[in-house]
N, CA, C and O atoms as a GROMACS GRO file, in nm:
protein
  484
    1MET      N    1  11.056  14.202   6.011
    1MET     CA    2  11.135  14.238   6.129
    1MET      C    3  11.038  14.290   6.239
    1MET      O    4  10.960  14.382   6.217
    2ALA      N    5  11.047  14.229   6.351
    2ALA     CA    6  10.965  14.275   6.464
    2ALA      C    7  11.030  14.398   6.530
    2ALA      O    8  11.152  14.405   6.549
    3ILE      N    9  10.944  14.492   6.564
    3ILE     CA   10  10.995  14.614   6.628
    3ILE      C   11  10.956  14.610   6.772
    3ILE      O   12  10.838  14.602   6.806
    4HIS      N   13  11.058  14.616   6.860
    4HIS     CA   14  11.037  14.617   7.004
    4HIS      C   15  11.100  14.740   7.071
    4HIS      O   16  11.040  14.803   7.158
    5ASN      N   17  11.226  14.772   7.027
    5ASN     CA   18  11.304  14.878   7.090
    5ASN      C   19  11.308  14.999   6.997
    5ASN      O   20  11.349  14.988   6.881
    6ILE      N   21  11.265  15.116   7.050
    6ILE     CA   22  11.257  15.237   6.967
    6ILE      C   23  11.339  15.346   7.035
    6ILE      O   24  11.330  15.368   7.156
    7LEU      N   25  11.420  15.415   6.952
    7LEU     CA   26  11.490  15.533   6.995
    7LEU      C   27  11.418  15.656   6.944
    7LEU      O   28  11.396  15.670   6.824
    8VAL      N   29  11.380  15.745   7.036
    8VAL     CA   30  11.312  15.871   6.998
    8VAL      C   31  11.412  15.982   7.014
    8VAL      O   32  11.469  15.999   7.121
    9VAL      N   33  11.434  16.059   6.905
    9VAL     CA   34  11.532  16.168   6.906
    9VAL      C   35  11.456  16.296   6.881
    9VAL      O   36  11.400  16.315   6.773
   10ASP      N   37  11.454  16.386   6.979
   10ASP     CA   38  11.386  16.516   6.970
   10ASP      C   39  11.437  16.607   7.077
   10ASP      O   40  11.455  16.565   7.192
   11ASP      N   41  11.462  16.734   7.043
   11ASP     CA   42  11.513  16.828   7.141
   11ASP      C   43  11.403  16.883   7.234
   11ASP      O   44  11.432  16.952   7.331
   12SER      N   45  11.278  16.851   7.203
   12SER     CA   46  11.166  16.897   7.289
   12SER      C   47  11.133  16.790   7.390
   12SER      O   48  11.094  16.679   7.354
   13LYS      N   49  11.147  16.825   7.518
   13LYS     CA   50  11.112  16.729   7.624
   13LYS      C   51  10.964  16.691   7.617
   13LYS      O   52  10.926  16.578   7.645
   14THR      N   53  10.881  16.789   7.578
   14THR     CA   54  10.736  16.764   7.565
   14THR      C   55  10.712  16.653   7.461
   14THR      O   56  10.635  16.560   7.485
   15GLU      N   57  10.777  16.664   7.345
   15GLU     CA   58  10.760  16.564   7.238
   15GLU      C   59  10.814  16.430   7.283
   15GLU      O   60  10.754  16.326   7.255
   16LEU      N   61  10.928  16.429   7.354
   16LEU     CA   62  10.984  16.304   7.402
   16LEU      C   63  10.889  16.234   7.496
   16LEU      O   64  10.870  16.113   7.484
   17VAL      N   65  10.828  16.306   7.588
   17VAL     CA   66  10.733  16.247   7.680
   17VAL      C   67  10.609  16.197   7.608
   17VAL      O   68  10.561  16.086   7.634
   18TYR      N   69  10.557  16.282   7.514
   18TYR     CA   70  10.436  16.247   7.439
   18TYR      C   71  10.456  16.120   7.360
   18TYR      O   72  10.378  16.026   7.372
   19LEU      N   73  10.563  16.116   7.276
   19LEU     CA   74  10.586  15.999   7.193
   19LEU      C   75  10.622  15.875   7.275
   19LEU      O   76  10.577  15.765   7.244
   20SER      N   77  10.702  15.893   7.379
   20SER     CA   78  10.739  15.781   7.464
   20SER      C   79  10.617  15.718   7.531
   20SER      O   80  10.606  15.596   7.540
   21SER      N   81  10.526  15.804   7.578
   21SER     CA   82  10.405  15.750   7.648
   21SER      C   83  10.317  15.671   7.551
   21SER      O   84  10.264  15.566   7.589
   22ILE      N   85  10.301  15.717   7.430
   22ILE     CA   86  10.223  15.641   7.331
   22ILE      C   87  10.288  15.505   7.307
   22ILE      O   88  10.222  15.401   7.309
   23LEU      N   89  10.420  15.508   7.286
   23LEU     CA   90  10.489  15.384   7.254
   23LEU      C   91  10.487  15.286   7.372
   23LEU      O   92  10.463  15.167   7.354
   24LYS      N   93  10.511  15.336   7.491
   24LYS     CA   94  10.514  15.247   7.607
   24LYS      C   95  10.377  15.187   7.634
   24LYS      O   96  10.366  15.071   7.674
   25GLN      N   97  10.273  15.266   7.612
   25GLN     CA   98  10.135  15.214   7.630
   25GLN      C   99  10.106  15.099   7.538
   25GLN      O  100  10.020  15.016   7.565
   26HIS      N  101  10.180  15.094   7.426
   26HIS     CA  102  10.160  14.985   7.328
   26HIS      C  103  10.269  14.878   7.333
   26HIS      O  104  10.285  14.800   7.240
   27GLY      N  105  10.341  14.876   7.442
   27GLY     CA  106  10.434  14.770   7.469
   27GLY      C  107  10.577  14.781   7.412
   27GLY      O  108  10.653  14.684   7.415
   28TYR      N  109  10.609  14.898   7.361
   28TYR     CA  110  10.744  14.918   7.308
   28TYR      C  111  10.840  14.962   7.417
   28TYR      O  112  10.801  15.031   7.511
   29ALA      N  113  10.964  14.921   7.406
   29ALA     CA  114  11.072  14.971   7.495
   29ALA      C  115  11.126  15.094   7.430
   29ALA      O  116  11.156  15.093   7.310
   30VAL      N  117  11.140  15.203   7.508
   30VAL     CA  118  11.176  15.331   7.449
   30VAL      C  119  11.302  15.386   7.518
   30VAL      O  120  11.314  15.383   7.641
   31ARG      N  121  11.394  15.435   7.437
   31ARG     CA  122  11.506  15.517   7.485
   31ARG      C  123  11.496  15.650   7.413
   31ARG      O  124  11.440  15.660   7.304
   32THR      N  125  11.550  15.754   7.476
   32THR     CA  126  11.539  15.887   7.417
   32THR      C  127  11.673  15.953   7.409
   32THR      O  128  11.767  15.919   7.481
   33ALA      N  129  11.681  16.051   7.317
   33ALA     CA  130  11.798  16.137   7.299
   33ALA      C  131  11.748  16.277   7.263
   33ALA      O  132  11.650  16.291   7.189
   34GLU      N  133  11.814  16.380   7.315
   34GLU     CA  134  11.769  16.517   7.294
   34GLU      C  135  11.844  16.586   7.183
   34GLU      O  136  11.811  16.699   7.149
   35ASN      N  137  11.945  16.523   7.124
   35ASN     CA  138  12.017  16.584   7.013
   35ASN      C  139  12.092  16.475   6.938
   35ASN      O  140  12.092  16.359   6.978
   36GLY      N  141  12.155  16.515   6.826
   36GLY     CA  142  12.221  16.419   6.744
   36GLY      C  143  12.339  16.345   6.810
   36GLY      O  144  12.357  16.225   6.791
   37GLU      N  145  12.416  16.420   6.886
   37GLU     CA  146  12.529  16.360   6.955
   37GLU      C  147  12.484  16.255   7.057
   37GLU      O  148  12.543  16.147   7.068
   38GLU      N  149  12.381  16.288   7.129
   38GLU     CA  150  12.328  16.194   7.229
   38GLU      C  151  12.270  16.070   7.157
   38GLU      O  152  12.283  15.957   7.205
   39ALA      N  153  12.206  16.094   7.044
   39ALA     CA  154  12.149  15.983   6.967
   39ALA      C  155  12.258  15.884   6.921
   39ALA      O  156  12.239  15.763   6.925
   40MET      N  157  12.372  15.941   6.878
   40MET     CA  158  12.481  15.853   6.835
   40MET      C  159  12.537  15.772   6.954
   40MET      O  160  12.578  15.657   6.937
   41GLN      N  161  12.539  15.832   7.072
   41GLN     CA  162  12.580  15.760   7.193
   41GLN      C  163  12.482  15.642   7.219
   41GLN      O  164  12.524  15.530   7.248
   42ARG      N  165  12.353  15.671   7.209
   42ARG     CA  166  12.252  15.567   7.232
   42ARG      C  167  12.267  15.453   7.133
   42ARG      O  168  12.252  15.336   7.169
   43LEU      N  169  12.297  15.487   7.005
   43LEU     CA  170  12.314  15.387   6.904
   43LEU      C  171  12.435  15.296   6.936
   43LEU      O  172  12.430  15.175   6.913
   44GLN      N  173  12.542  15.356   6.989
   44GLN     CA  174  12.659  15.279   7.024
   44GLN      C  175  12.636  15.186   7.142
   44GLN      O  176  12.697  15.080   7.153
   45GLU      N  177  12.543  15.229   7.232
   45GLU     CA  178  12.510  15.146   7.348
   45GLU      C  179  12.426  15.025   7.308
   45GLU      O  180  12.450  14.914   7.356
   46ALA      N  181  12.330  15.046   7.220
   46ALA     CA  182  12.241  14.937   7.175
   46ALA      C  183  12.168  14.982   7.049
   46ALA      O  184  12.113  15.092   7.045
   47VAL      N  185  12.168  14.899   6.949
   47VAL     CA  186  12.103  14.931   6.821
   47VAL      C  187  11.952  14.907   6.836
   47VAL      O  188  11.910  14.796   6.867
   48PRO      N  189  11.870  15.011   6.813
   48PRO     CA  190  11.726  14.994   6.822
   48PRO      C  191  11.668  14.926   6.699
   48PRO      O  192  11.737  14.907   6.598
   49ASP      N  193  11.541  14.890   6.708
   49ASP     CA  194  11.468  14.834   6.593
   49ASP      C  195  11.414  14.944   6.502
   49ASP      O  196  11.385  14.921   6.384
   50LEU      N  197  11.399  15.065   6.561
   50LEU     CA  198  11.340  15.178   6.488
   50LEU      C  199  11.387  15.307   6.554
   50LEU      O  200  11.411  15.312   6.675
   51ILE      N  201  11.399  15.412   6.472
   51ILE     CA  202  11.433  15.545   6.522
   51ILE      C  203  11.322  15.644   6.479
   51ILE      O  204  11.285  15.650   6.361
   52LEU      N  205  11.270  15.718   6.575
   52LEU     CA  206  11.181  15.832   6.544
   52LEU      C  207  11.268  15.957   6.554
   52LEU      O  208  11.329  15.982   6.658
   53MET      N  209  11.272  16.035   6.447
   53MET     CA  210  11.370  16.142   6.438
   53MET      C  211  11.306  16.278   6.410
   53MET      O  212  11.236  16.295   6.310
   54ASP      N  213  11.331  16.374   6.499
   54ASP     CA  214  11.295  16.514   6.472
   54ASP      C  215  11.395  16.568   6.372
   54ASP      O  216  11.501  16.508   6.353
   55VAL      N  217  11.364  16.680   6.306
   55VAL     CA  218  11.456  16.741   6.211
   55VAL      C  219  11.527  16.856   6.275
   55VAL      O  220  11.650  16.860   6.275
   56VAL      N  221  11.451  16.951   6.331
   56VAL     CA  222  11.512  17.075   6.382
   56VAL      C  223  11.564  17.054   6.524
   56VAL      O  224  11.487  17.050   6.620
   57MET      N  225  11.695  17.040   6.534
   57MET     CA  226  11.760  17.021   6.665
   57MET      C  227  11.890  17.098   6.663
   57MET      O  228  11.944  17.126   6.557
   58PRO      N  229  11.941  17.132   6.783
   58PRO     CA  230  12.067  17.204   6.788
   58PRO      C  231  12.182  17.108   6.747
   58PRO      O  232  12.175  16.987   6.767
   59GLY      N  233  12.287  17.168   6.689
   59GLY     CA  234  12.399  17.084   6.641
   59GLY      C  235  12.359  17.013   6.514
   59GLY      O  236  12.304  17.074   6.422
   60ILE      N  237  12.386  16.886   6.509
   60ILE     CA  238  12.350  16.808   6.390
   60ILE      C  239  12.200  16.793   6.381
   60ILE      O  240  12.136  16.753   6.479
   61ASN      N  241  12.142  16.823   6.266
   61ASN     CA  242  11.998  16.815   6.252
   61ASN      C  243  11.953  16.676   6.212
   61ASN      O  244  12.036  16.590   6.181
   62GLY      N  245  11.825  16.653   6.213
   62GLY     CA  246  11.775  16.519   6.183
   62GLY      C  247  11.804  16.468   6.044
   62GLY      O  248  11.823  16.348   6.026
   63PHE      N  249  11.807  16.557   5.944
   63PHE     CA  250  11.845  16.513   5.811
   63PHE      C  251  11.988  16.462   5.807
   63PHE      O  252  12.018  16.357   5.750
   64GLN      N  253  12.077  16.543   5.870
   64GLN     CA  254  12.220  16.505   5.872
   64GLN      C  255  12.240  16.375   5.952
   64GLN      O  256  12.316  16.288   5.910
   65LEU      N  257  12.171  16.362   6.065
   65LEU     CA  258  12.184  16.243   6.145
   65LEU      C  259  12.132  16.119   6.074
   65LEU      O  260  12.193  16.013   6.081
   66THR      N  261  12.019  16.133   6.004
   66THR     CA  262  11.964  16.019   5.930
   66THR      C  263  12.063  15.977   5.823
   66THR      O  264  12.086  15.858   5.805
   67ARG      N  265  12.123  16.072   5.750
   67ARG     CA  266  12.220  16.041   5.649
   67ARG      C  267  12.340  15.965   5.709
   67ARG      O  268  12.387  15.865   5.654
   68ALA      N  269  12.388  16.016   5.825
   68ALA     CA  270  12.500  15.952   5.890
   68ALA      C  271  12.467  15.808   5.934
   68ALA      O  272  12.550  15.718   5.921
   69ILE      N  273  12.348  15.788   5.986
   69ILE     CA  274  12.306  15.655   6.027
   69ILE      C  275  12.298  15.561   5.909
   69ILE      O  276  12.343  15.446   5.916
   70LYS      N  277  12.242  15.609   5.800
   70LYS     CA  278  12.226  15.524   5.683
   70LYS      C  279  12.358  15.491   5.612
   70LYS      O  280  12.366  15.394   5.537
   71HIS      N  281  12.461  15.572   5.637
   71HIS     CA  282  12.592  15.547   5.577
   71HIS      C  283  12.681  15.462   5.671
   71HIS      O  284  12.792  15.424   5.633
   72ASN      N  285  12.633  15.433   5.789
   72ASN     CA  286  12.708  15.352   5.883
   72ASN      C  287  12.660  15.206   5.874
   72ASN      O  288  12.542  15.180   5.901
   73PRO      N  289  12.746  15.112   5.836
   73PRO     CA  290  12.701  14.974   5.819
   73PRO      C  291  12.645  14.910   5.946
   73PRO      O  292  12.568  14.814   5.938
   74ASP      N  293  12.682  14.962   6.064
   74ASP     CA  294  12.627  14.907   6.188
   74ASP      C  295  12.480  14.943   6.210
   74ASP      O  296  12.408  14.873   6.282
   75TYR      N  297  12.436  15.052   6.149
   75TYR     CA  298  12.300  15.104   6.173
   75TYR      C  299  12.216  15.118   6.047
   75TYR      O  300  12.097  15.149   6.055
   76ALA      N  301  12.275  15.094   5.931
   76ALA     CA  302  12.209  15.125   5.803
   76ALA      C  303  12.074  15.059   5.786
   76ALA      O  304  11.988  15.113   5.717
   77LYS      N  305  12.053  14.941   5.848
   77LYS     CA  306  11.927  14.872   5.829
   77LYS      C  307  11.818  14.915   5.926
   77LYS      O  308  11.705  14.869   5.915
   78VAL      N  309  11.852  15.001   6.018
   78VAL     CA  310  11.752  15.050   6.116
   78VAL      C  311  11.660  15.150   6.047
   78VAL      O  312  11.708  15.252   5.998
   79PRO      N  313  11.530  15.125   6.042
   79PRO     CA  314  11.439  15.220   5.981
   79PRO      C  315  11.428  15.347   6.062
   79PRO      O  316  11.431  15.343   6.185
   80VAL      N  317  11.414  15.460   5.993
   80VAL     CA  318  11.395  15.591   6.056
   80VAL      C  319  11.265  15.651   6.008
   80VAL      O  320  11.239  15.657   5.888
   81ILE      N  321  11.182  15.694   6.102
   81ILE     CA  322  11.061  15.772   6.069
   81ILE      C  323  11.085  15.912   6.115
   81ILE      O  324  11.108  15.933   6.234
   82MET      N  325  11.081  16.009   6.026
   82MET     CA  326  11.095  16.148   6.061
   82MET      C  327  10.964  16.194   6.127
   82MET      O  328  10.856  16.168   6.073
   83CYS      N  329  10.973  16.261   6.240
   83CYS     CA  330  10.857  16.318   6.311
   83CYS      C  331  10.890  16.463   6.335
   83CYS      O  332  10.963  16.496   6.428
   84THR      N  333  10.836  16.550   6.252
   84THR     CA  334  10.882  16.688   6.253
   84THR      C  335  10.771  16.787   6.221
   84THR      O  336  10.666  16.751   6.166
   85SER      N  337  10.797  16.912   6.256
   85SER     CA  338  10.700  17.018   6.224
   85SER      C  339  10.729  17.073   6.084
   85SER      O  340  10.652  17.156   6.036
   86LYS      N  341  10.836  17.028   6.018
   86LYS     CA  342  10.864  17.074   5.881
   86LYS      C  343  10.770  17.000   5.787
   86LYS      O  344  10.785  16.880   5.765
   87ASP      N  345  10.673  17.072   5.733
   87ASP     CA  346  10.564  17.007   5.658
   87ASP      C  347  10.560  17.041   5.512
   87ASP      O  348  10.458  17.013   5.448
   88GLN      N  349  10.660  17.099   5.455
   88GLN     CA  350  10.661  17.128   5.311
   88GLN      C  351  10.696  17.003   5.232
   88GLN      O  352  10.772  16.919   5.281
   89PRO      N  353  10.644  16.990   5.112
   89PRO     CA  354  10.678  16.873   5.027
   89PRO      C  355  10.828  16.855   5.010
   89PRO      O  356  10.877  16.742   5.007
   90THR      N  357  10.901  16.964   4.998
   90THR     CA  358  11.044  16.958   4.983
   90THR      C  359  11.111  16.896   5.108
   90THR      O  360  11.211  16.824   5.097
   91ASP      N  361  11.056  16.925   5.227
   91ASP     CA  362  11.110  16.869   5.352
   91ASP      C  363  11.090  16.718   5.352
   91ASP      O  364  11.180  16.642   5.387
   92ARG      N  365  10.971  16.675   5.313
   92ARG     CA  366  10.943  16.529   5.307
   92ARG      C  367  11.038  16.462   5.206
   92ARG      O  368  11.096  16.357   5.234
   93PHE      N  369  11.052  16.524   5.090
   93PHE     CA  370  11.142  16.471   4.988
   93PHE      C  371  11.281  16.458   5.039
   93PHE      O  372  11.346  16.354   5.022
   94TRP      N  373  11.330  16.566   5.105
   94TRP     CA  374  11.465  16.564   5.158
   94TRP      C  375  11.484  16.458   5.265
   94TRP      O  376  11.588  16.391   5.266
   95GLY      N  377  11.388  16.440   5.353
   95GLY     CA  378  11.395  16.338   5.460
   95GLY      C  379  11.404  16.199   5.401
   95GLY      O  380  11.487  16.117   5.442
   96LEU      N  381  11.317  16.172   5.302
   96LEU     CA  382  11.321  16.040   5.241
   96LEU      C  383  11.449  16.019   5.162
   96LEU      O  384  11.502  15.908   5.156
   97ARG      N  385  11.498  16.126   5.101
   97ARG     CA  386  11.623  16.117   5.025
   97ARG      C  387  11.744  16.082   5.116
   97ARG      O  388  11.840  16.018   5.073
   98GLN      N  389  11.734  16.127   5.241
   98GLN     CA  390  11.846  16.100   5.336
   98GLN      C  391  11.840  15.954   5.386
   98GLN      O  392  11.932  15.906   5.452
   99GLY      N  393  11.731  15.884   5.354
   99GLY     CA  394  11.720  15.745   5.393
   99GLY      C  395  11.608  15.714   5.488
   99GLY      O  396  11.595  15.599   5.530
  100ALA      N  397  11.526  15.812   5.525
  100ALA     CA  398  11.412  15.785   5.614
  100ALA      C  399  11.314  15.690   5.544
  100ALA      O  400  11.295  15.695   5.423
  101SER      N  401  11.254  15.602   5.625
  101SER     CA  402  11.156  15.507   5.573
  101SER      C  403  11.018  15.574   5.558
  101SER      O  404  10.939  15.536   5.472
  102ASP      N  405  10.992  15.672   5.643
  102ASP     CA  406  10.864  15.741   5.637
  102ASP      C  407  10.877  15.879   5.703
  102ASP      O  408  10.980  15.912   5.762
  103TYR      N  409  10.771  15.958   5.693
  103TYR     CA  410  10.776  16.098   5.733
  103TYR      C  411  10.640  16.138   5.793
  103TYR      O  412  10.538  16.132   5.724
  104LEU      N  413  10.637  16.178   5.919
  104LEU     CA  414  10.515  16.227   5.982
  104LEU      C  415  10.536  16.371   6.023
  104LEU      O  416  10.647  16.411   6.061
  105THR      N  417  10.427  16.450   6.016
  105THR     CA  418  10.438  16.586   6.065
  105THR      C  419  10.369  16.603   6.198
  105THR      O  420  10.269  16.538   6.228
  106LYS      N  421  10.426  16.694   6.277
  106LYS     CA  422  10.369  16.722   6.410
  106LYS      C  423  10.250  16.817   6.396
  106LYS      O  424  10.248  16.900   6.305
  107PRO      N  425  10.155  16.805   6.482
  107PRO     CA  426  10.148  16.708   6.592
  107PRO      C  427  10.123  16.568   6.537
  107PRO      O  428  10.036  16.548   6.452
  108VAL      N  429  10.198  16.475   6.587
  108VAL     CA  430  10.188  16.334   6.544
  108VAL      C  431  10.068  16.271   6.611
  108VAL      O  432  10.056  16.270   6.733
  109ALA      N  433   9.977  16.217   6.529
  109ALA     CA  434   9.861  16.144   6.584
  109ALA      C  435   9.906  16.002   6.620
  109ALA      O  436   9.977  15.936   6.544
  110ALA      N  437   9.861  15.958   6.736
  110ALA     CA  438   9.901  15.824   6.786
  110ALA      C  439   9.865  15.715   6.685
  110ALA      O  440   9.944  15.624   6.661
  111GLU      N  441   9.748  15.724   6.627
  111GLU     CA  442   9.702  15.622   6.532
  111GLU      C  443   9.794  15.617   6.409
  111GLU      O  444   9.831  15.509   6.363
  112ALA      N  445   9.832  15.735   6.356
  112ALA     CA  446   9.918  15.738   6.241
  112ALA      C  447  10.057  15.682   6.271
  112ALA      O  448  10.115  15.608   6.192
  113LEU      N  449  10.108  15.720   6.389
  113LEU     CA  450  10.242  15.668   6.430
  113LEU      C  451  10.238  15.517   6.442
  113LEU      O  452  10.326  15.449   6.391
  114LEU      N  453  10.138  15.464   6.510
  114LEU     CA  454  10.131  15.320   6.532
  114LEU      C  455  10.108  15.246   6.400
  114LEU      O  456  10.158  15.134   6.384
  115ALA      N  457  10.036  15.304   6.308
  115ALA     CA  458  10.016  15.243   6.176
  115ALA      C  459  10.147  15.237   6.098
  115ALA      O  460  10.176  15.137   6.031
  116LYS      N  461  10.224  15.345   6.107
  116LYS     CA  462  10.355  15.347   6.036
  116LYS      C  463  10.448  15.242   6.095
  116LYS      O  464  10.518  15.174   6.020
  117ILE      N  465  10.451  15.228   6.227
  117ILE     CA  466  10.537  15.128   6.293
  117ILE      C  467  10.489  14.988   6.252
  117ILE      O  468  10.571  14.901   6.221
  118SER      N  469  10.359  14.967   6.252
  118SER     CA  470  10.305  14.835   6.214
  118SER      C  471  10.342  14.799   6.071
  118SER      O  472  10.372  14.683   6.041
  119ALA      N  473  10.339  14.898   5.982
  119ALA     CA  474  10.374  14.875   5.842
  119ALA      C  475  10.520  14.833   5.825
  119ALA      O  476  10.554  14.761   5.730
  120LEU      N  477  10.606  14.877   5.915
  120LEU     CA  478  10.749  14.842   5.910
  120LEU      C  479  10.778  14.705   5.971
  120LEU      O  480  10.883  14.647   5.945
  121SER      N  481  10.686  14.653   6.051
  121SER     CA  482  10.708  14.527   6.123
  121SER      C  483  10.693  14.408   6.029
  121SER      O  484  10.709  14.293   6.072
   0.00000   0.00000   0.00000
C-alpha cells in the first residue's frame, strides 16, 4: 500500500508543526487534528493512508481513539503509528494492543519516522 496522505493527531501545536514539516518535505500530504473528536471529523471527511497518533490528549486519548478506529470497518485498515512521550514498555504494549502498527517515543527523530512509514508502504 502506498502512503501519500497522513493524518497527524496531537494536542501540541509544536508537535503538529514539527511532524507536518518533516512529512511535507518528503512529499506527503498532511492533515492535522488537535484532539480525538477533531480526528474523527477528519476521518469522516477523507480516510488517510496513515495516522500518526499522540497518546496524551484532552478528552479521548490516543489509546482510546486507536481502539475506536480499529473497531470501525471504514477505518480499520488504516495503519496507526503512536508518537508519544509515554516511553514505558507497558505503554508500548498497550498501544500495540489497541491496534497500532508501530510506536515511536518523542522526541521523534525524522529518520526513524520516515523509516517506519517506508516499512508500512
